[in-house]
C-alpha positions in Angstrom: -55.2 -58.6 22.0 -57.2 -61.3 20.1 -57.7 -63.2 23.3 -59.0 -60.1 25.2 -61.5 -59.3 22.4 -62.6 -62.9 22.1 -63.2 -63.0 25.9 -65.2 -59.8 25.8 -67.3 -61.2 23.1 -67.9 -64.3 25.2 -68.7 -62.4 28.3 -71.2 -60.1 26.5 -73.0 -63.2 25.1 -73.2 -64.9 28.4 -74.7 -61.9 29.9 -77.6 -62.0 27.5 -76.6 -59.0 25.6 -76.6 -58.8 21.6 -73.6 -57.3 19.8 -74.4 -54.5 17.3 -74.4 -55.7 13.6 -71.3 -54.5 11.5 -71.0 -54.6 7.6 -69.7 -58.0 6.7 -68.2 -56.7 3.4 -66.5 -53.4 2.5 -66.4 -52.7 -1.3 -63.6 -50.1 -2.2 -64.9 -48.4 -5.3 -62.6 -46.3 -7.6 -64.5 -43.8 -9.8 -64.0 -40.5 -11.7 -65.1 -37.1 -10.3 -67.7 -36.5 -13.1 -71.1 -35.3 -12.2 -73.0 -38.4 -12.7 -70.7 -40.5 -10.5 -71.1 -37.7 -7.8 -74.8 -38.3 -8.0 -74.3 -42.0 -7.6 -72.5 -41.6 -4.3 -75.4 -39.4 -3.1 -78.0 -42.0 -3.8 -76.2 -45.2 -2.5 -78.4 -45.2 0.6 -80.9 -47.0 -1.7 -78.3 -49.7 -2.1 -77.1 -49.9 1.4 -80.6 -50.1 2.9 -81.3 -53.2 0.6 -77.8 -54.7 1.5 -76.9 -53.8 5.0 -74.2 -56.3 4.9 -72.3 -54.3 2.4 -70.5 -51.1 3.2 -69.1 -48.7 0.5 -65.7 -47.0 0.6 -65.3 -44.4 -2.3 -62.2 -43.5 -3.9 -63.1 -40.5 -6.2 -60.4 -39.2 -8.4 -59.5 -36.8 -11.5 -59.7 -38.6 -14.8 -56.1 -38.8 -15.4 -55.2 -39.9 -11.8 -57.9 -42.3 -11.7 -56.7 -44.2 -15.0 -53.1 -44.1 -13.7 -54.0 -45.6 -10.3 -56.3 -48.3 -11.5 -54.0 -49.4 -14.3 -51.1 -49.6 -11.9 -53.1 -51.6 -9.4 -54.7 -54.1 -11.8 -51.4 -54.7 -13.7 -49.5 -55.5 -10.4 -52.5 -57.3 -8.9 -52.4 -54.9 -6.1 -56.1 -55.7 -5.0 -56.7 -52.3 -3.8 -60.2 -51.9 -5.5 -63.2 -54.1 -5.7 -65.1 -52.0 -8.3 -63.3 -50.0 -10.8 -64.4 -47.4 -13.3 -63.0 -48.0 -16.7 -64.1 -47.7 -20.2 -64.3 -49.2 -23.7 -60.6 -48.9 -24.2 -59.4 -51.0 -21.3 -62.3 -53.6 -21.1 -61.3 -55.9 -24.2 -57.6 -55.6 -23.5 -57.9 -56.3 -19.8 -60.4 -59.1 -20.3 -58.1 -60.8 -22.7 -55.2 -60.5 -20.2 -57.5 -62.1 -17.5 -57.5 -59.0 -15.3 -61.3 -58.7 -15.1 -64.0 -60.8 -13.8 -66.8 -61.6 -16.3 -70.1 -60.1 -15.1 -72.3 -63.3 -15.0 -74.0 -62.6 -11.6 -75.9 -59.3 -12.3 -79.1 -61.0 -11.3 -82.3 -62.4 -13.1 -83.8 -59.0 -13.5 -80.8 -57.4 -15.1 -81.7 -57.0 -18.7 -78.4 -57.3 -20.5 -80.4 -57.3 -24.0 -81.6 -54.0 -23.3 -78.1 -52.4 -23.4 -77.3 -50.4 -26.6 -75.5 -52.6 -29.0 -72.6 -50.4 -29.7 -72.0 -49.9 -25.9 -72.5 -53.5 -25.0 -69.9 -54.6 -27.8 -67.4 -52.4 -26.7 -67.6 -53.8 -23.1 -67.5 -57.5 -24.1 -64.8 -59.8 -24.9 -65.3 -63.4 -26.5 -69.1 -63.0 -26.1 -68.9 -62.3 -22.4 -69.9 -58.8 -20.7 -66.8 -57.7 -18.6 -68.0 -54.3 -17.5 -71.4 -52.6 -17.2 -72.0 -49.3 -18.7 -72.7 -46.4 -16.1 -73.1 -44.0 -18.9 -72.4 -44.1 -22.6 -71.4 -41.1 -24.8 -70.5 -39.8 -28.2 -69.6 -36.2 -28.7 -71.3 -33.2 -30.3 -71.6 -29.5 -30.4 -73.3 -27.4 -27.5 -73.8 -23.9 -28.2 -75.6 -20.7 -26.9 -78.6 -20.2 -29.0 -78.7 -16.5 -27.8 -75.2 -15.7 -28.7 -75.5 -17.6 -32.1 -78.6 -15.4 -33.0 -76.8 -12.3 -31.8 -73.8 -13.1 -34.2 -76.4 -13.5 -37.0 -75.9 -17.0 -37.6 -77.8 -20.3 -37.6 -76.2 -23.6 -36.4 -76.5 -26.3 -39.0 -77.7 -29.6 -37.7 -74.5 -31.0 -39.3 -72.0 -28.2 -39.2 -68.6 -28.1 -40.8 -65.3 -27.2 -39.1 -65.1 -24.1 -41.3 -68.6 -22.9 -39.9 -67.5 -23.7 -36.3 -64.5 -21.3 -36.7 -66.6 -18.7 -38.3 -69.1 -18.8 -35.4 -66.4 -18.8 -32.9 -64.9 -15.8 -34.3 -68.2 -13.9 -34.4 -69.3 -14.9 -30.8 -66.1 -14.1 -29.1 -66.5 -11.0 -27.0 -63.4 -10.9 -24.6 -64.4 -7.6 -23.1 -67.5 -9.3 -21.8 -65.6 -12.5 -20.8 -67.3 -14.5 -23.6 -65.1 -16.9 -25.6 -66.4 -18.2 -28.9 -65.2 -21.8 -28.1 -64.2 -24.1 -25.4 -62.3 -27.3 -26.3 -60.1 -29.7 -24.3 -56.5 -28.7 -23.9 -55.6 -30.7 -20.7 -52.9 -33.3 -21.5 -54.2 -37.0 -21.3 -55.0 -39.8 -23.5 -58.5 -39.6 -22.6 -58.6 -35.7 -22.2 -57.1 -33.7 -25.1 -56.2 -36.6 -27.1 -59.8 -37.9 -27.1 -61.0 -34.7 -28.7 -58.0 -34.4 -31.0 -58.0 -38.0 -32.2 -61.8 -37.9 -32.8 -61.1 -34.5 -34.7 -58.3 -35.8 -36.6 -60.2 -38.5 -38.1 -62.5 -36.0 -39.6 -59.6 -34.3 -41.0 -58.4 -37.4 -42.8 -55.7 -38.2 -40.3 -54.8 -41.4 -38.6 -52.5 -42.6 -35.9 -50.9 -45.5 -37.9 -50.9 -46.6 -41.4 -51.6 -50.3 -42.5 -48.1 -51.1 -41.4 -48.3 -49.6 -38.1 -46.2 -46.6 -39.0 -47.0 -43.4 -36.9 -48.5 -40.7 -39.2 -47.8 -37.5 -37.2 -45.6 -36.3 -40.0 -48.6 -36.3 -42.4 -50.3 -33.2 -43.9 -53.7 -34.3 -42.3 -52.3 -34.2 -38.7 -50.6 -30.9 -39.4 -54.1 -29.6 -40.8 -55.7 -30.7 -37.6 -53.3 -28.9 -35.2 -53.2 -25.9 -37.6 -56.9 -25.6 -37.0 -56.9 -26.3 -33.4 -54.2 -24.3 -31.9 -54.9 -21.0 -33.7 -58.7 -21.4 -33.0 -58.3 -21.6 -29.3 -55.7 -19.0 -29.0 -58.0 -16.5 -30.9 -61.4 -17.7 -29.6 -60.7 -19.8 -26.5 -60.5 -18.8 -22.7 -57.2 -18.0 -21.1 -55.3 -21.1 -20.0 -57.1 -23.4 -22.5 -54.2 -25.8 -22.3 -55.1 -26.9 -18.7 -58.9 -27.2 -19.5 -60.4 -30.7 -19.5 -64.0 -31.9 -19.5 -64.9 -30.7 -15.8 -63.2 -27.4 -16.3 -65.1 -26.5 -19.6 -68.3 -27.7 -18.1 -67.9 -25.0 -15.4 -67.0 -22.4 -17.9 -70.0 -23.3 -20.1 -72.3 -23.1 -17.1 -70.9 -19.8 -16.2 -71.7 -18.4 -19.6 -68.3 -18.0 -20.7 -68.3 -20.3 -23.8 -70.3 -19.6 -27.0 -69.7 -23.3 -28.1 -68.4 -26.3 -26.5 -67.7 -29.5 -28.4 -67.4 -32.4 -26.1 -69.0 -35.5 -24.6 -72.8 -35.9 -25.2 -73.2 -36.7 -21.4 -72.5 -33.2 -20.6 -75.9 -32.1 -21.9 -77.5 -33.6 -18.8 -75.1 -31.7 -16.5 -75.7 -28.3 -18.1 -78.3 -26.1 -16.4 -78.0 -26.7 -12.8 -79.1 -24.3 -10.0 -75.9 -22.1 -10.6 -76.0 -22.2 -14.3 -76.3 -19.0 -16.4 -77.3 -20.8 -19.6 -80.5 -22.6 -18.6 -82.9 -22.8 -21.7 -80.3 -21.1 -23.9 -78.5 -24.3 -25.2 -78.9 -25.9 -28.6 -77.1 -29.0 -29.9 -75.6 -30.0 -33.3 -73.7 -33.0 -34.6 -69.9 -33.1 -34.2 -68.4 -31.2 -37.2 -66.9 -32.6 -40.3 -64.5 -31.6 -43.2 -66.7 -33.1 -46.1 -64.5 -36.4 -46.0 -67.2 -38.8 -44.7 -66.2 -38.8 -41.0 -67.6 -36.6 -38.2 -65.5 -35.7 -35.3 -67.5 -37.8 -32.8 -66.2 -40.4 -30.6 -67.6 -43.5 -28.7 -67.0 -44.1 -25.0 -68.6 -45.7 -21.9 -67.6 -45.0 -18.3 -68.2 -48.4 -17.0 -68.0 -50.5 -13.7 -65.8 -53.7 -13.5 -64.5 -56.0 -11.0 -60.7 -56.5 -11.1 -59.6 -60.2 -10.9 -57.6 -59.4 -7.7 -60.8 -58.7 -5.7 -61.9 -61.3 -3.2 -65.5 -59.8 -3.1 -66.5 -60.3 -6.7 -70.1 -61.5 -5.7 -70.8 -58.4 -3.5 -69.1 -56.1 -6.2 -71.4 -57.6 -8.9 -74.5 -56.9 -6.6 -73.4 -53.2 -6.5 -72.7 -53.0 -10.2 -76.1 -54.3 -10.9 -77.8 -51.8 -8.7 -75.9 -48.8 -10.3 -76.5 -49.8 -13.9 -79.9 -51.3 -14.1 -83.3 -49.9 -14.9 -84.2 -49.4 -11.4 -81.3 -46.9 -11.0 -82.7 -44.8 -13.8 -86.1 -44.5 -12.0 -84.2 -43.7 -8.8 -82.3 -40.8 -10.4 -85.4 -39.6 -12.1 -87.3 -39.5 -8.9 -84.8 -37.7 -6.9 -82.9 -35.5 -9.6 -85.2 -35.3 -12.7 -85.3 -37.3 -15.7 -82.7 -35.1 -17.6 -80.0 -36.2 -15.0 -80.3 -39.8 -15.7 -77.1 -41.3 -16.9 -77.5 -41.4 -20.7 -76.4 -43.8 -23.6 -76.7 -47.2 -22.1 -80.1 -48.6 -22.5 -82.5 -48.8 -25.4 -85.5 -48.4 -23.1 -84.4 -45.1 -21.9 -84.7 -43.7 -25.6 -88.3 -45.1 -25.8 -89.3 -43.5 -22.5 -91.6 -40.5 -23.1 -90.7 -38.8 -19.7 -87.0 -38.9 -20.6 -87.5 -37.8 -24.2 -89.7 -34.8 -23.0 -87.1 -33.9 -20.3 -84.0 -34.3 -22.5 -84.0 -32.3 -25.8 -80.6 -33.8 -26.6 -81.6 -37.4 -26.3 -82.2 -38.0 -30.0 -78.9 -36.5 -31.1 -77.1 -38.3 -28.3 -78.4 -41.7 -29.7 -77.6 -40.6 -33.3 -74.1 -39.6 -32.5 -73.5 -43.0 -30.6 -74.9 -45.1 -33.3 -73.0 -43.2 -36.0 -69.6 -43.7 -34.3 -67.8 -46.7 -36.0 -65.0 -48.2 -34.0 -64.2 -50.7 -36.8 -63.9 -48.1 -39.5 -62.9 -44.8 -37.6 -60.7 -43.1 -40.2 -61.0 -41.9 -43.8 -58.0 -44.0 -44.9 -57.6 -47.8 -43.9 -56.0 -48.6 -40.6 -55.0 -51.7 -38.8 -56.7 -50.8 -35.5 -60.1 -50.3 -34.1 -61.3 -47.6 -31.8 -62.6 -44.1 -32.6 -60.7 -41.7 -30.2 -58.3 -44.2 -29.2 -56.3 -47.2 -30.7 -57.2 -50.5 -29.1 -53.8 -51.7 -28.4 -52.2 -52.0 -24.9 -49.6 -49.4 -25.8 -51.7 -46.7 -26.7 -52.3 -45.5 -23.2 -48.7 -44.7 -22.6 -48.0 -43.4 -26.1 -51.0 -41.1 -26.2 -50.3 -39.7 -22.7 -46.8 -38.5 -24.2 -48.3 -37.1 -27.3 -51.1 -35.3 -25.3 -48.2 -33.5 -23.5 -46.6 -32.4 -26.7 -49.9 -31.2 -28.3 -50.9 -29.4 -24.9 -47.5 -27.6 -25.0 -48.3 -26.4 -28.4 -51.5 -24.9 -27.4 -49.8 -23.3 -24.3 -47.3 -21.8 -26.7 -44.2 -23.4 -25.1 -43.5 -25.1 -28.5 -44.6 -24.8 -32.1 -47.1 -27.1 -33.9 -44.3 -28.3 -36.2 -42.1 -29.2 -33.2 -44.9 -30.9 -31.4 -45.7 -33.1 -34.3 -42.0 -34.1 -35.0 -41.7 -34.9 -31.2 -44.9 -37.0 -31.1 -43.6 -38.9 -34.4 -40.3 -39.6 -32.8 -41.8 -40.8 -29.5 -44.5 -43.0 -31.1 -42.0 -44.5 -33.6 -39.7 -45.5 -30.6 -42.7 -46.9 -28.6 -43.9 -48.9 -31.5 -40.4 -50.3 -32.3 -39.9 -51.2 -28.6 -43.5 -53.1 -28.8 -42.4 -55.0 -31.8 -44.9 -53.5 -34.3 -42.4 -51.9 -36.5 -38.5 -52.5 -37.1 
C-alpha cells in the first residue's frame, strides 16, 4: 500500500499537478463541557486560519469523566491528549511528578505578569508556569432580586448561613416550581465536595488535624451536613443529589432557583436567550458563620501540555491563543463582554467595557482575592488548598467521601452514617499512604 501511494504521489507531481495541503499537526484537546469551553470551540476558526498547519480534535466531557480520563492517561503516559484541561489542584502535584511541560513558549506577546497573582501562583511550580488559566473563579451567592423582595428580605453583601436558610424558606414555592436554593449534590471531589469543603471551612471544620488525622467525626463536620442536608431537602429541587454545576445553571436560568451558591464564573453564563431571569439577578459574597472564614473557594480551569505529547510546541501555540488578551477581545466582539472568561487577568478588571457589561466583576475579583489557600480553615492544618487538600491522594479519597455525602442527601443513608463511613475510608486511605499509623 505504501509503495502504491508513493507511486501515485510521484505520478501526480510529474504530471505537473499540485497536491492539496493537509494539516501537518493534529492536536487532541480534552476539555470540560462548561459554557465557556463550548464557546472556545465555536471560535477556533480564528486560530486555525492563523495556523492552517494545525488541526484541532476536541474531546469534550462531563467534569467527573474528564478528570478520570485525563488522570488515567497522564499517570500511565498514555499520550492520548496534547492539551488537557486541569485545575489548581492537579498542576503543582503533576508538575512535581514531571507529568507536565513547562509553558515557556507562549510567545513574546503573552503577558504572564498580567495574570492575577492568586491564579498564577496556583498554576506554578518551582517558579515556572505549568498551566495557563482559561478562566478563574471563586464562589458566591447568586439570587433572584424579585423573589427576595417578594419574600420581604434584603440580601446583605456579606450574608450568614443563617440568613441563607431564612431566605430559602421564604422564597420556596413548590406549587409554582420555585425552590429557595440550589446547591451541588452530584458526587465528585470537584462537584459536591468542592462546595461542601468550602462550606465546612466556614463552619470551622477541616479535613485533617495537624497530624493528618481525618476529622469527619468532629462536631464541625456534623454541623455542616446537618445544615446542608435538611436545607436542600426542605428548599431544594427534586433530585438535588444528582445536580452539579451545569444542572443547577440550567435550573437557575429556568427560574427554578431563588438562590444558587456556586462558582463566580456562572454569572457570565446566566441570562442567555432562553433565560427567564435576565436582569433579575443579584450577587453577594459566599456566606459565613461568624468564625472568620467564608464559604468561597479558589479554582482555575486551565490548559496544560502533558509530558507524553509529541506536539508540545503546537500545543503551546494553541494555549497561548486561548488564554491571551486577544482571545478576550475576540469573545467580546462575537458574544459580548459579559461572556469573556473571567478571573484570569488584571487588565480585564480595569477594562471599562467589561466592568460596564459585568455587574458581578468586582465581587468576583473580591472573592478570588479573599480566598487563602495557605490558611483555608479556622483551625490549623498541615495542608494547602481551599476546596481541596493539595496531596495526590485527595482525588481518590474525596471521590469516595462525595459518594457518601450524596447518599445522605438522597436519603439512602443518614448524616451520621455517612460521616462515619467517610471517617473510616479516609483513615484507611491515609494509613495506606503512610500519613498516619
